[in-house]
C-alpha positions in Angstrom: 92.9 -21.7 32.8 92.1 -18.1 33.1 93.7 -14.8 31.5 96.8 -15.3 29.0 100.0 -15.0 31.1 102.7 -12.0 29.6 105.7 -13.1 29.0 107.6 -10.5 27.2 104.8 -8.1 27.0 106.1 -4.6 27.6 103.2 -2.5 26.0 100.8 -1.4 28.6 98.0 -1.1 26.1 98.5 -5.0 24.8 98.5 -5.9 28.4 94.9 -4.7 28.2 93.6 -5.3 24.8 94.5 -8.6 24.8 93.2 -9.6 28.2 96.7 -10.7 29.8 97.0 -11.5 33.4 98.0 -7.8 34.9 99.5 -7.4 38.3 98.2 -3.8 39.1 100.9 -1.2 39.3 99.1 1.7 38.5 99.5 3.5 41.9 103.1 4.2 40.6 101.1 7.1 38.6 100.0 8.8 42.0 103.4 8.0 43.6 105.2 9.9 41.1 102.6 12.7 40.8 102.8 13.2 44.9 106.7 13.1 45.0 106.7 16.1 42.2 110.0 15.2 41.5 111.9 16.8 38.3 113.8 13.7 36.9 113.6 10.3 38.6 116.1 7.5 38.0 114.9 4.3 38.7 117.4 1.6 39.0 116.4 -2.0 38.9 117.8 -5.3 37.7 116.7 -6.4 34.1 113.3 -7.9 33.7 111.9 -6.5 36.6 109.0 -4.4 34.9 110.7 -1.2 34.2 109.9 -0.9 30.6 106.0 -1.9 31.1 106.2 0.8 34.0 107.2 3.4 31.6 104.6 2.2 29.0 101.7 2.6 31.8 103.2 6.3 32.7 102.9 7.1 29.0 99.6 5.7 28.3 98.2 7.4 31.3 99.6 10.8 31.0 100.0 11.3 27.0 98.0 13.6 25.0 98.4 11.3 22.4 97.6 12.2 18.8 97.0 10.2 15.6 98.8 11.1 12.2 96.4 14.0 11.8 96.4 15.5 14.9 93.2 14.0 16.3 93.2 13.2 20.2 93.5 9.8 21.3 91.1 8.5 24.1 93.0 6.2 26.5 90.7 6.4 29.3 89.5 2.7 29.0 92.8 1.2 29.9 92.7 2.4 33.3 88.9 1.5 34.0 88.8 -0.4 37.1 92.6 0.0 38.0 93.7 1.0 41.3 94.7 4.7 39.9 91.0 5.0 38.9 90.0 5.0 42.4 92.4 7.9 43.5 90.2 10.9 42.8 89.9 13.6 40.4 93.0 15.3 41.5 94.9 12.6 39.8 92.4 11.6 36.9 92.8 15.3 35.9 96.0 14.5 34.7 95.2 11.8 32.4 95.8 12.6 28.7 97.2 16.1 30.0 100.7 16.2 28.6 102.8 15.6 25.8 105.1 12.6 26.0 108.5 11.9 24.6 109.1 8.2 24.9 112.4 6.6 24.4 114.1 3.0 24.9 117.9 2.5 24.6 117.6 -1.1 24.2 118.6 -1.3 20.7 121.8 0.5 21.1 123.6 -3.1 22.0 126.0 -3.2 19.1 129.7 -4.1 18.7 130.7 -0.8 17.0 130.3 3.0 18.0 129.0 3.7 14.5 126.2 1.0 14.8 125.3 1.7 18.6 125.1 5.6 17.8 123.2 5.0 14.8 120.6 3.0 16.7 120.0 5.6 19.1 119.6 8.1 16.4 117.2 6.1 14.9 114.9 5.7 18.0 115.3 9.5 18.3 114.1 10.2 14.5 111.6 7.7 14.8 109.9 9.6 18.0 110.2 12.7 16.0 108.2 10.6 13.4 105.4 9.5 15.9 105.0 13.6 16.8 105.0 14.7 13.2 101.5 15.9 13.4 102.4 19.3 15.1 104.2 20.0 12.0 100.8 20.6 10.3 99.4 22.4 13.2 100.4 26.0 11.9 102.4 26.7 15.5 105.6 25.9 14.3 108.0 28.4 12.2 109.5 27.2 9.0 112.7 26.9 10.3 111.6 24.4 13.0 109.6 22.6 10.6 112.7 22.2 8.1 114.9 21.3 11.2 112.0 18.7 12.4 112.0 17.0 9.0 115.6 17.0 8.7 116.0 15.0 11.9 113.6 12.3 10.4 115.4 12.0 7.3 119.0 11.9 8.8 117.7 9.4 11.4 116.7 7.3 8.5 119.9 7.6 6.6 122.1 7.1 9.7 122.0 3.2 10.0 124.2 3.5 6.7 126.8 5.6 8.0 130.1 4.7 9.4 131.7 5.4 12.9 133.6 8.1 11.1 130.8 10.2 9.7 128.3 10.3 12.3 130.6 12.7 14.4 129.5 15.2 11.9 125.9 15.4 12.9 126.1 14.3 16.4 125.6 17.8 18.0 121.9 18.0 16.0 121.0 14.7 18.1 122.6 15.6 21.1 120.1 18.4 21.7 117.3 16.8 19.6 115.1 15.9 22.7 115.4 19.6 24.1 114.2 20.6 20.5 111.3 18.6 20.5 110.3 19.4 23.8 109.9 23.3 22.6 108.1 22.3 19.8 105.7 19.8 21.7 105.1 22.6 24.2 104.3 25.0 21.5 101.7 22.7 19.8 100.1 21.4 23.0 100.5 24.4 25.5 101.8 22.1 28.2 104.8 21.1 29.4 106.7 17.6 28.3 107.0 14.4 30.0 110.1 12.6 29.1 110.6 8.9 29.7 113.7 7.0 28.9 114.1 3.3 29.3 117.3 1.5 29.8 119.5 4.4 29.7 122.7 2.5 30.5 122.4 -0.4 27.9 124.8 1.6 25.3 126.8 2.7 28.3 127.5 -1.1 29.4 127.6 -2.1 26.0 130.3 0.4 25.0 132.5 -0.3 27.9 132.8 -3.9 26.8 133.1 -3.3 23.2 135.8 -0.4 23.8 134.3 2.9 22.9 132.7 3.8 26.3 134.2 7.6 26.4 132.6 8.4 23.1 129.0 6.9 23.9 129.4 8.4 27.5 130.0 12.1 26.1 127.0 11.8 23.5 124.4 10.5 26.4 125.9 13.2 28.7 125.1 15.8 26.1 121.8 14.3 25.3 120.7 14.4 29.0 122.1 17.7 29.9 119.9 19.5 27.0 117.0 17.6 27.7 117.0 17.1 31.4 119.0 19.8 32.8 118.6 23.1 31.1 115.0 22.4 29.4 112.2 25.0 30.7 109.7 22.8 28.5 110.3 19.7 30.9 107.3 19.1 33.0 109.2 15.9 34.7 111.2 13.0 33.4 111.3 9.2 34.3 114.6 7.3 33.5 115.5 3.4 34.1 118.4 1.6 34.0 120.2 -1.3 35.8 123.0 0.8 37.4 123.4 4.2 38.8 126.1 5.6 36.5 127.9 8.5 38.8 126.4 12.1 38.3 129.9 13.1 37.3 130.3 10.9 34.5 126.9 11.0 32.9 124.4 13.4 34.9 126.8 16.4 35.1 125.2 18.9 37.0 121.8 17.7 37.0 121.1 18.9 40.3 117.3 18.0 40.1 117.6 14.3 39.9 116.4 11.8 42.4 117.6 8.3 42.1 115.8 5.3 43.5 117.9 2.4 43.8 117.3 -0.9 45.2 118.3 0.7 48.8 115.4 3.1 48.4 112.0 2.1 50.1 109.9 4.4 48.1 108.3 2.5 45.0 109.7 -0.7 46.4 106.4 -2.3 45.5 106.3 -1.4 41.7 109.3 -3.4 40.5 108.7 -7.0 41.1 106.1 -9.2 42.6 104.9 -8.8 46.2 104.1 -12.0 48.1 100.3 -11.5 48.1 100.4 -10.5 44.4 102.3 -13.8 43.5 99.6 -15.8 45.7 96.8 -14.3 43.9 98.1 -15.3 40.9 98.6 -18.8 41.6 95.0 -18.7 43.0 93.9 -17.8 39.5 95.9 -20.2 37.9 94.9 -23.0 40.6 98.4 -23.4 41.2 98.5 -23.0 45.1 100.4 -25.8 45.9 103.5 -24.5 44.1 103.9 -21.4 46.4 106.6 -22.8 48.7 108.6 -23.9 45.5 108.3 -20.9 43.5 109.3 -18.8 46.9 112.5 -20.6 47.1 113.4 -20.3 43.4 112.4 -16.8 42.6 111.7 -14.7 45.8 114.4 -13.3 48.2 115.0 -9.7 46.8 114.8 -6.8 48.9 114.1 -3.3 47.6 114.4 -0.7 50.6 112.6 -3.0 53.2 110.0 -4.5 50.9 110.6 -8.4 49.9 109.9 -9.1 46.2 110.0 -12.0 43.4 111.7 -11.8 40.2 108.4 -11.2 37.8 110.0 -12.3 34.8 110.9 -15.8 36.4 107.6 -15.8 38.3 105.7 -15.6 34.9 107.4 -18.1 33.0 107.4 -20.8 35.9 103.5 -20.1 36.2 103.3 -20.5 32.6 105.3 -23.6 32.5 103.1 -25.2 35.1 99.8 -24.1 34.1 100.1 -24.4 30.3 102.9 -26.8 29.6 102.2 -29.0 33.1 105.9 -28.7 33.8 107.1 -30.2 36.8 110.2 -28.7 38.2 111.5 -25.0 38.2 113.9 -23.4 35.6 116.5 -20.9 35.9 114.5 -18.5 33.5 116.3 -15.2 34.5 119.6 -16.9 34.0 118.9 -17.2 30.5 118.2 -13.6 29.4 121.9 -12.7 29.4 125.3 -13.9 29.4 125.7 -13.2 33.0 129.4 -11.9 31.7 129.8 -9.9 35.0 129.6 -13.0 37.1 132.4 -14.8 34.7 134.4 -11.6 35.3 134.1 -11.9 39.2 135.4 -15.6 38.9 138.1 -14.8 36.4 139.6 -12.1 38.6 139.0 -13.7 42.0 141.9 -13.9 44.2 142.0 -15.9 47.5 140.3 -13.4 49.6 137.4 -13.1 46.9 136.9 -16.9 46.4 136.7 -17.5 50.3 133.8 -15.0 50.0 132.2 -16.8 47.1 132.6 -20.0 49.0 130.9 -18.4 51.9 127.8 -16.9 49.8 127.2 -20.0 47.6 127.3 -22.2 51.0 124.4 -19.7 52.2 126.4 -17.4 54.1 126.9 -13.6 53.9 129.5 -10.9 53.4 129.7 -7.1 54.3 130.6 -4.6 52.0 130.8 -0.8 51.7 127.8 0.7 49.6 129.4 2.6 46.4 126.2 3.7 44.2 128.3 6.4 42.4 130.3 4.3 40.0 131.3 4.2 36.3 131.6 1.0 34.2 135.5 1.8 34.0 135.3 1.7 37.9 133.8 -1.6 38.2 136.9 -3.7 38.1 139.3 -1.3 39.8 138.3 -3.0 43.0 136.7 -6.3 44.3 134.1 -4.0 46.3 132.9 -2.2 43.3 132.3 -5.3 41.6 130.3 -6.7 44.8 128.3 -3.6 44.4 127.7 -4.1 40.8 126.5 -7.4 41.6 124.1 -6.3 44.3 122.9 -3.4 42.4 121.9 -5.6 39.1 120.2 -8.2 41.1 122.8 -11.1 41.8 122.9 -10.3 45.5 120.4 -9.2 48.0 120.7 -6.9 51.2 120.2 -8.8 54.3 121.4 -6.0 56.6 122.7 -2.7 56.9 124.9 -0.4 59.3 126.7 3.1 59.3 129.9 3.3 60.6 131.7 6.7 60.9 131.1 8.5 57.2 130.2 4.9 55.3 127.3 2.6 54.8 128.1 -1.1 54.9 125.4 -3.8 53.6 125.4 -7.4 54.4 125.2 -9.3 51.0 123.7 -12.7 50.3 122.5 -15.1 47.4 118.7 -14.3 46.8 117.5 -17.8 45.8 118.2 -21.0 44.2 117.8 -19.4 40.7 120.7 -17.0 41.5 122.6 -19.8 43.0 122.2 -21.8 39.9 124.0 -18.9 37.9 126.8 -18.9 40.3 127.3 -22.5 40.3 127.2 -23.2 36.5 129.6 -20.1 35.9 131.8 -21.5 38.6 131.9 -25.1 36.9 132.4 -23.4 33.4 135.4 -21.3 34.4 136.9 -24.3 36.6 136.6 -26.6 33.4 138.1 -24.1 31.0 141.2 -23.4 33.4 141.8 -27.3 33.9 142.0 -27.5 30.1 144.8 -24.9 30.0 146.9 -26.2 32.7 149.9 -28.9 32.9 148.5 -32.1 34.8 151.0 -34.4 33.4 152.4 -35.2 37.1 148.8 -35.8 38.3 148.0 -38.0 35.4 151.3 -40.1 35.8 150.3 -40.6 39.1 146.7 -41.8 38.5 148.0 -44.3 36.0 150.7 -45.7 38.4 148.3 -46.0 41.2 150.3 -43.4 43.3 147.8 -42.4 45.9 150.0 -39.9 47.6 151.0 -37.8 44.6 147.0 -37.9 43.3 146.1 -36.6 46.9 148.7 -33.8 46.9 147.8 -32.5 43.4 144.1 -32.8 44.4 144.7 -30.5 47.5 146.8 -27.9 45.5 143.8 -27.5 43.2 141.0 -27.2 46.0 142.8 -24.8 47.5 142.7 -22.5 44.2 139.3 -23.3 43.1 135.6 -22.2 44.2 133.4 -24.5 45.7 130.0 -24.4 47.0 129.2 -26.9 50.3 125.3 -26.6 49.9 125.8 -28.6 47.0 128.9 -30.6 48.0 128.7 -33.7 46.1 127.6 -31.7 42.9 131.0 -29.8 43.4 133.2 -32.4 44.4 132.0 -34.5 41.3 132.3 -31.9 38.8 135.7 -31.0 40.4 137.0 -34.6 39.6 135.1 -34.6 36.2 137.1 -31.3 35.3 140.6 -32.8 36.5 140.3 -35.9 34.5 139.0 -34.4 31.3 142.6 -33.9 29.9 143.6 -37.6 30.5 144.4 -38.8 26.8 143.5 -42.2 25.5 140.8 -42.7 28.1 137.1 -42.4 27.7 135.3 -40.7 30.8 131.9 -42.2 31.9 130.3 -40.3 34.8 127.4 -41.6 37.2 126.5 -44.9 35.3 125.0 -48.1 36.2 127.5 -50.7 36.8 127.2 -54.0 38.7 124.6 -53.6 41.4 124.8 -49.9 41.7 125.7 -46.7 40.2 129.6 -45.8 40.1 130.5 -41.9 40.3 133.6 -42.1 37.5 135.0 -44.7 35.2 138.1 -44.2 33.1 138.2 -46.9 30.3 141.6 -46.8 28.1 141.5 -47.2 24.4 143.7 -50.2 24.5 142.4 -53.4 26.3 145.5 -54.1 27.5 145.5 -50.3 29.4 144.5 -50.1 33.0 141.0 -49.1 34.2 140.5 -46.3 36.6 137.2 -46.4 38.9 136.6 -43.6 41.2 134.4 -43.6 44.2 133.7 -39.9 45.8 132.6 -39.2 49.4 132.0 -36.4 51.5 132.3 -35.9 55.1 131.3 -33.1 57.7 134.5 -33.5 59.7 138.3 -33.7 59.1 139.1 -36.8 61.1 136.3 -39.1 59.1 138.0 -38.8 55.7 139.8 -41.9 56.5 136.9 -43.9 57.2 135.4 -42.5 53.9 138.1 -43.6 51.8 137.7 -46.8 53.1 133.8 -46.8 52.4 134.5 -45.7 49.0 136.7 -48.6 48.2 134.5 -51.1 49.9 131.3 -49.7 47.7 133.6 -50.2 44.7 134.0 -53.7 45.6 130.6 -54.5 46.9 128.8 -53.0 44.1 131.1 -54.8 41.5 131.7 -51.6 39.8 134.3 -53.5 37.8 132.3 -56.1 36.1 131.3 -54.7 33.1 135.0 -53.7 32.3 136.1 -57.6 33.3 133.6 -58.7 30.7 134.8 -56.6 27.8 138.4 -58.3 28.5 140.1 -55.7 30.7 142.3 -57.2 33.4 144.3 -54.2 35.3 142.3 -52.0 37.4 143.1 -49.1 39.9 140.4 -48.4 42.1 140.4 -45.0 44.0 138.5 -44.2 47.0 138.5 -40.3 47.5 136.9 -38.3 50.5 136.6 -34.8 50.5 136.3 -32.4 53.3 135.9 -28.5 52.4 139.5 -27.8 50.8 141.2 -31.1 51.8 141.0 -34.6 50.7 142.2 -37.9 51.6 143.0 -40.6 48.4 143.3 -44.6 48.9 144.0 -46.8 46.0 143.6 -50.5 45.3 145.7 -52.1 42.3 144.7 -55.3 40.8 145.9 -57.0 38.0 
């Protein structure tokens, strides 16, 4: 089968030590050095390789020491890699700097005290990793005491509640700047700071109700570490979203933001087409290229098209190891996708039309807003569309500049993202149906009043969100949702019956009740709905969809032929018995 497939492997050393299949992205090191930027913020969707990229930088640049202060040689991890061919100018930087490396992933917790404690613990752990400098004879006694106090408090902080943490917040708000000065004193070189997933605690705190407190702490932490820190060589920060400078990066004039709109560094987050083809060749899966492209390709970073790396790796492992035959929505399962649900829940009529257009394979155009806060996301639909774009739920297919604003044309990237929208919308509609009064609709159904049934269905179709690239699936799900509240009936969907497969059957609990049989059709032109209804009723009769119920003793039937065209429908019924 070849090398092992690295699902969820975020540590570069582990990738090399355990011989995982590695798509070589080490030229990121060269590009960062060539750019000479003081603070770089990379924003990319989740699971696009941000953490592995930072761990690669750490492994390359860090003057790593063991517990006793002895230097650890990491040169072997880059033998044969692309960066090793770039010349001495770059290799001279290898193992040359002290590195502070933090991840904020652990701060996704429901209360401020817990989330803050998780961040404090991460900071304390980084101090613990560098504890060897306390034995080097270069720090003053008060510095050593403060250093060890931060480690000790960090261990205790997990047991403190939200009221007590504010007492020591200043200590940790300036902790990275303090650690930088201590490391520079010991190593004699400026410090590289790497911060991964900086916006996880911000997103979490917004949805949990303590955004202002968390933003205040992170703003103070960044200002001391990235703005007024004369021991800083450079810093790299990653996240999914660019939080506005005014909110978090106050006064940070040395910051360069590299978002999905920028051409620079585009090839380092996600897999390029040739990298995917090489992976498929390695695992003898060349015949899977077209299917994999439809499901996981389509993202555009700058002008560079990339695949979702998380989904590609999972797909390759499924096909190569478990011999799975069909693709799956792997990325959809890495998050609750709550932002899509928020979009659907708050959708007005214009937004529903835009969703219809997107899911049908079309595009919409929106102005770009890169500088937003989480508090701004839901203040306008434009901000929400921007959030969906920057976090990977939409892709750019065009761009234009008009007066003083940039407008981008947006589309759904691939089948996997379509799956997220479709299933979120179906869930939303099912939930909505259960909360509304359907008594008029249900009464008309049981009486065979096709005109009222048609009227009620049309009213709901106007309000809902559809997706015409999978029209049959949508209309079937729509009808199942509408019928779900019909009490004293058992719903059977898409089952074999007579000489075919009927769409929907509603069987009453009482044998004296009326059986409802539904056959659904979808047409491409408005004037074909009438004939579509006739074809549906003919199919019910020809295929004998009622035979099973007649054998069970039922004698009363209402057969519905329903034909849909976009947001309209036609309903015909036949009453028997």
